[in-house]
N, C-alpha and C positions, 0 to 999 in steps of 0.2 A: 845251809843257811840262806844262800841266795834264792834257792828254789822255794823255800818256805816264805821268804819275803815277797817274792813274785806272786806266790799263791794268794797271800793275804791281800796284796794290792789288787790282783785280778778280782778277788771276791768282793772287795770294797767297791771297785768300779762297777761290778755287776749289780750290786745292791743299788748303787747310785743310779745306774741306767734304768733299773727296774722302777725305782721311785720316780724317775723323770717321766716314765711312761704312764704313771698314775697321777693325774692332776689332783687327786683327793688325798694323797699321802701327806701326813702331818710332819712338818719340820719344827723342831723345838729349839729355842735359844734361851739362855738364862744368864743371870748375873745376881749379885747380892740383892735380895728383896724383890726379885722380879723374874717371871718365867712366861715366855710367849710362844705360841704355836701358830703356824701358817700353813696354807695349802697353795698350790700353784694355780688353782682355779680362781681367777680374779686377783692373784697375788694377795690373798685374803687372810686377815687376822681372825683366828678361830677361838683362841683362848688367851687371856692375859691375867696371870695371878700376881697379886701384890698383897702385902701384909696388912691386916686390919689392926685396930687398936689393942688387940690381945695377942698380936704377933702371929695370928693364924692366916695362912695364904687364902685369898678369896679370888674367884674368877669374876672379873668386873665387866666383861663384854658378853654380848648376846651371840648366839650361834647354835650349832648342832654338835652332838657328840660324834656322829659318823659323817665324814667328809662328803659322802655321796648324797647326804640330805640337802646339801647346798644346790645340787643340780635339780632335785625335786622341788626345792623352794623356788628356783628360777622358773620352773614350769607351772607353778601354782600361785603362791603368795607374792613372789618376787619382792622380797623385803629389802634386798641389798644388805644383808648382814655381813659386814666386815671387809668388803673388797675395795679395790681401786675402781672409781667410776670415771669414765672418759670415752672418747678423746676429749669431750667437752662436758664437764660436770654441770649438773643442774639443768636449767631449762633454756631452750632457744625458741624465740617467738616464731611461729609458723615453720619451724625447722629450716629457716632460711637465713643466710648471711652473705655478705659480699666482701671479698678481699682482693685488692688490686684490680678492681673492675670486673672480677669474675664471681658470679653468683653461684653458690652451692646450695643444694637442697638435701637435707638429712631426713630420714624417715621420722614422721611424727608418731610417736608411740605412747602418747598420753592425751587424755581429755578428748577422746574420739577424733584424734588426728589434728588437734589444734596447736600442738607444740611438741618439741623433742625433749625427752628427759634422759639425762646421763648417757648421751652418746648414740641414741637410736635403738633400733630393734635388738641388736646384739652389741651391747657396749662392752667395755673392758671387764666388767664384772663377770661376763660369760666367756672370757677368753682364757685359754690355757697358757700361762706364762712359763718360761724356762728358768730353772734354777741354774745360775752361772757361778755362784759362790756360796759356801755355807760352812760356818764353824760354830764353836760353842756359843758365841755371843752376837753373831751377825749373819744375815742371809740376804742375797741379792737375786732378784728375779729380773728377767728381761722379756720384752715383747716387741715384735716388729709389726707395725700397722701399715699395710700397703693400701692406702686409699679406702679403708673399710668404711662402710655405712655412708659413702659418698663424700667424705671429707677430702679436701684436696691434698695431694702429695702424700709421701710416706714419712713416718716418724718411727724412731726407735726409743723405747723407754726402759730405763733401769730403775727398779724399785729396791732400795736398800733399807732394811729394817735392822736396827741395832739396839741391844739392851746394855745398859751400864747400871751401876747401883741405883735402884729405885727410879730408873728413867727408861722410857721407850722413845727412840728417835726414828722418825720416818723421813726418808729423803727420796723424792721422785724426780728423776732427771729425764727430760724428753728432748730429743734433737730432731728438728725438721731436716730431712735429707735432700729434698729436691724441689720443694715449692713452698711458698708462704702459706701458712695454715693456722687456724685457731688451735691452741692447746691449753686446756685447763683441767688438770686432773685433781682428784681429791680422794682421801681415805674416807670410807663411809662406815664408820664404826658406831655401833649402838652400845651405849654405856649404861651400867647400873652399878653405881658405887656402893649401894646397899648389898650388892651381890645376891639379892633375893633372900637375904637372911631374915627378913621380916615376915616371910611366909606367904602363903597363897592370898590372892586378892588385893595385894598392896601396890601402891604406886610410889614414885620418888619425888612428889611435889614438895616435900619438906626439905629436900636437899638445897643447900645454899649455893646460889650462882652469883658470880661477880665478874663484870666486864667493864673495867674502869674507862676504857677508851671507845666505848660503843654508844655514842650519843645519837647515831642515825641508823636507819634501816633503808633498804631499797624498797620502794613502794611497788606493790604487785596488784594485779587485777583479780578477777574472780577465779581464774585458773592458775594463779600464782606465777604468772609471767610478768616481768617488770614493765611498768608503765613509763619509766623514764624519770619519775619523781623520786626525790630523796627526802625522807620524812624524819622528823625529830621524835625521839622516844620519850622525852620529858612529858609527864602527864599521862602516859599510857601504861598498859600492863607489860610493856617491853623494856622498861627502864631498869637495867641492872648495873648502872654505873656505880651504885653502892650495893653492898651485899644484901640479897633478899632471897627468900625461899623461891624455888623455881616456879611454884604455883601460886605466888602471892596474889595474883590478880587474873588467874588463867581463865576464869569463867567469863571475863570481859575481854579476852583477847580474841578478836575476830578479824585480824589483819592477815589471815593466812589462807585466803581463798573462800569460795562459796561454801556456806554452811559449815565452816570450820571454827572450832573453839580450841585454842591452844596456840602453840608457837610453831611456825614453819616459815621462818624469815631469815633474810640475809642481813646480818649486823655488820655495818662498816666499822673498820678499825681506824679511828682517827688518832694516830699516835701523836704525842706532844712534840713541839718544835725541837726539844732537846734530843729527840730520837730521829728516826728517818722512816719513810714510807714502808720499807721492807726490812726494818731492823728486827732482830730476834733477841734483843736484850731485855725486853719487857714481858712480864706475864700478862697476856691479853685476856685470859679467861681462867677462872678458878671455880671448881665445883667440889663440894664436900658433903659427906653423908653423916648424919647424926647416928645412924645405926652401926656402922663399922668404924667410923672415925676417919675413913680414907678421904684424903684431899688430892685432887688432881689439878696441876697448874700447866697451862698450855702456853708455849711460845711458838711463834711462826713467822715466816717471812711474807705471808699472804696478807691481803688488805681487807678481807672480810671473813666472817664465819657464818655459814648457814646453820641454824639451829632448828631441829625438829624434835618436838616433845612427845613423839609416839602417839599422836592424836588418833591415828588410824588402827592401832592395835586393839584387839577385841577379846583377848583371853582364850584364843584357840591354839596358840603355839606354845608347847611346853618348853620350859627352860632346860638347860643341860643338867645331867645327873649331879654334877658337882654343885649346882645351884638349887637343888631341891632340899628345902628345909622344913617342909610341912610335917606336922605331927600325925601319927597314926596312918602314915602312908598317903596323906592328902597331897596331890600334885600341885605344883605351882606353874602357872602359865603367864605369858607376857600380857599384862593388862594395859588398858589405855593409860597413858602417862606413866607406864612402868619402865621407861627407858628414855634416853635422850641421845640424839646424834649431833656431833659437832663436825662440820665439813670446813676445813681451812682451805680457802680458795680466793680467787679474785672476784671482782664484782660480777654478779650473775648476769648473763646475756649482755655483757659489756661490748661484745662484738657488734651489737646492733644499736649501740648508743655512743657514737664517736665523741659526742660532746662531753662524755665522762673522762676522756683522756686515758682510757684503759688499753688502747691498742698495743702500747709498748710492753704491757704485761700479759697480753693474750694472743698476739699475732707473732709467729716465729717463722723464720725461713732458714735456708742453708747458709746464709751469710750473717745470722744473728747468734747471740749467745743462746744456750739451751734454756728451756723452761724448767725451773726448779721450784718444787713445792717442798719446803722444809718445815718440820714441826717436831717439837719435843714435848713429851708428856711426863711430868715429874710427879711422883707419888710420895706422900708424907701423911702424918697423922695430924688432923686439924687441931689447932690449939684453942 
């Protein structure tokens, strides 16, 4: 009996070790009404199934069927489908910042070397995380960053993903180990609550978006780097303080950089006085699909959400097999405005605008509390 038990344990450990060596191995967790899969490459969400209005599970995130395709994507399109981005998400002006009198320079990997995007040449989306815990409903990845890409100091990050009935929870905890440094991670998930059930050539501009506490956005220049201005959304195509179709005014939305039509903006979360700047008691964003009836409600402790309406997609990337709903074998591809990204994060490039008062939320050291990015995604049927 003991021998057989030891054999089973050794076999299980062998499989786990083998999986650990394969950053593209899929780990799946599930609960009532929800099923999610991840790979260690970028601590990345690859699939998320929730029930539609007919009780049928639908995969509502973009990605690839074969985990190895994410590496190919990095080398070609570099879409950032589903990973953690960091050490500092979004953009850093000139790839430069100063902390405690020390100036750091991060590789400028966007706009012909004018800014840093998502952490530099090799961000967290390209790093192989380690699985430190995994059971039926939760998985935790870890990653040790030792001054990678020129960021000061070392940090260790634990990414814990959990599912409970009709909810996905993401908790990213990063600890600065030996020096003060900027830390701002984000999940970079592409959503399509239609689950592509509407077939080839379609977009999601008729999905309803509601952000009741987003009266302001962070102003950006022609390369989408913050200017320091904070702008009011009232009277623009970016006012979702009341529920509206995602594309209600998208042809007039040009506040997302040079020659851009669509949404690629950081919406500030101005929670009411009865709440708190980092409170997670309020739904800060809701999105719902008329095709599937699926509604997603986001709560987070972050103070802004970057929204990208897939302005740059061009119908060349096929969706996953589970999302192919075309008739007569017609394939579905990711079209322009065929998805949307919601990055829960702090104010973008806040490390270069001390007047915003963001340092306490973006600069961490060995003597501070850890950086925590917490978000829940609740799924229901829209009423």
